[in-house]
C-alpha positions as CSV (number, residue, x, y, z in Angstrom):
1,X,19.9,78.6,-69.0
2,X,20.9,80.8,-66.4
3,X,20.9,80.9,-62.4
4,X,17.4,82.2,-61.9
5,X,16.0,79.6,-64.4
6,X,17.1,76.8,-62.0
7,X,16.2,78.6,-58.9
8,X,12.6,77.0,-58.6
9,X,13.7,73.5,-59.6
10,X,16.6,73.4,-57.2
11,X,14.4,74.6,-54.4
12,X,11.6,71.9,-55.4
13,X,14.2,69.3,-55.1
14,X,15.5,70.7,-51.7
15,X,12.0,71.1,-50.4
16,X,11.1,67.4,-51.5
17,X,14.0,65.9,-49.4
18,X,14.5,66.3,-45.6
19,X,18.1,67.4,-44.8
20,X,19.2,68.9,-47.8
21,X,21.9,71.4,-47.1
22,X,23.0,72.5,-50.5
23,X,22.7,71.8,-54.4
24,X,25.0,72.6,-57.0
25,X,25.0,72.4,-60.6
26,X,28.2,72.4,-62.2
27,X,30.4,71.9,-65.5
28,X,32.8,69.3,-65.9
29,X,35.4,71.5,-65.6
30,X,34.4,72.5,-62.0
31,X,32.7,75.9,-62.5
32,X,29.5,76.5,-60.7
33,X,26.5,76.9,-62.9
34,X,23.8,77.4,-60.3
35,X,23.3,76.5,-56.6
36,X,20.5,76.5,-53.9
37,X,21.2,76.8,-50.2
38,X,24.5,77.2,-48.6
39,X,27.2,79.9,-49.5
40,X,28.2,80.9,-52.8
41,X,32.1,80.4,-51.8
42,X,31.2,76.9,-50.6
43,X,29.4,76.2,-53.9
44,X,32.5,77.2,-56.0
45,X,34.6,75.0,-53.7
46,X,32.0,71.9,-54.1
47,X,32.0,72.4,-57.8
48,X,36.0,72.5,-58.1
49,X,36.1,69.3,-56.2
50,X,33.5,67.5,-58.2
51,X,35.5,68.1,-61.3
52,X,38.3,65.8,-59.9
53,X,35.7,63.4,-58.2
54,X,33.8,62.8,-61.3
55,X,37.2,62.3,-63.2
56,X,38.6,59.7,-60.8
57,X,34.9,58.0,-60.6
58,X,35.0,57.6,-64.6
59,X,38.9,56.4,-64.3
60,X,37.6,53.6,-61.8
61,X,34.6,52.6,-63.5
62,X,36.8,51.5,-66.7
63,X,38.0,48.9,-64.4
64,X,34.6,47.3,-63.7
65,X,34.1,44.5,-66.3
66,X,31.4,45.3,-68.7
67,X,31.4,48.9,-67.8
68,X,31.3,51.6,-70.3
69,X,33.3,53.8,-68.2
70,X,30.7,56.3,-67.8
71,X,30.2,57.9,-64.2
72,X,26.5,58.0,-63.4
73,X,26.5,58.7,-59.7
74,X,28.7,59.0,-56.7
75,X,27.7,58.8,-53.2
76,X,30.1,59.8,-50.2
77,X,28.9,59.0,-46.7
78,X,30.6,61.0,-43.8
79,X,30.0,61.8,-40.1
80,X,27.0,63.9,-40.2
81,X,25.7,63.6,-43.7
82,X,26.2,62.6,-47.4
83,X,27.2,63.9,-50.6
84,X,25.6,62.8,-53.9
85,X,27.3,63.6,-57.6
86,X,25.3,62.7,-60.5
87,X,25.8,62.8,-64.3
88,X,23.4,65.6,-65.4
89,X,24.0,66.0,-69.4
90,X,26.8,66.3,-71.5
91,X,29.7,68.0,-69.5
92,X,27.3,68.8,-66.5
93,X,26.8,67.5,-63.1
94,X,24.3,67.7,-60.1
95,X,25.7,67.7,-56.7
96,X,23.7,67.5,-53.4
97,X,24.9,67.7,-49.7
98,X,22.6,66.3,-47.1
99,X,22.5,65.7,-43.4
100,X,22.0,62.3,-42.0
101,X,18.2,62.4,-42.3
102,X,18.3,62.2,-46.1
103,X,17.7,58.5,-47.4
104,X,20.1,57.6,-50.2
105,X,17.6,55.9,-52.4
106,X,15.2,58.7,-52.2
107,X,17.8,61.3,-52.9
108,X,19.0,59.5,-56.1
109,X,15.2,59.1,-57.3
110,X,14.8,62.5,-57.0
111,X,18.1,63.6,-58.5
112,X,17.4,61.5,-61.4
113,X,13.9,62.9,-61.7
114,X,15.5,66.5,-62.0
115,X,18.1,65.4,-64.4
116,X,15.5,63.9,-66.6
117,X,13.4,67.2,-66.6
118,X,16.4,69.6,-67.0
119,X,19.4,67.4,-68.2
120,X,19.3,68.6,-71.9
121,X,19.6,72.1,-70.6
122,X,22.6,71.5,-68.6
123,X,24.9,70.4,-71.5
124,X,28.2,72.4,-71.1
125,X,30.4,72.6,-74.0
126,X,34.1,72.1,-73.2
127,X,36.3,75.4,-72.8
128,X,39.3,76.5,-74.5
129,X,41.0,79.6,-73.0
130,X,38.2,80.2,-70.6
131,X,35.5,80.3,-73.4
132,X,33.0,77.5,-74.5
133,X,34.3,75.9,-77.6
134,X,31.5,75.0,-80.0
């Protein structure tokens, strides 16, 4: 799936939630697949940071009794807004940045709905030497 295939779905997510600043779809290795809102360079920085964050969240989740070690969602609250990162298929993630108007439960609900609709199309194979390895 290419960027324009995602545009309307990411716009729909943004339009359904107050306070959305930027949405980024990324691969597990931190490459931006698609974005809506914000600047392209910011989306690339977010995607790169998310690679480390999802790895950290997975490592921490393994320390929780009876956890299978799978990162499902991370939320970070900062002055002025929130950041959400959700697993969105094999090797793919959905990140949403919002201002303070966004309601955490509502954002999570809408993100889960979007992932359920497009998750299978977001699967990103691991890369070797810069190319997908199948």
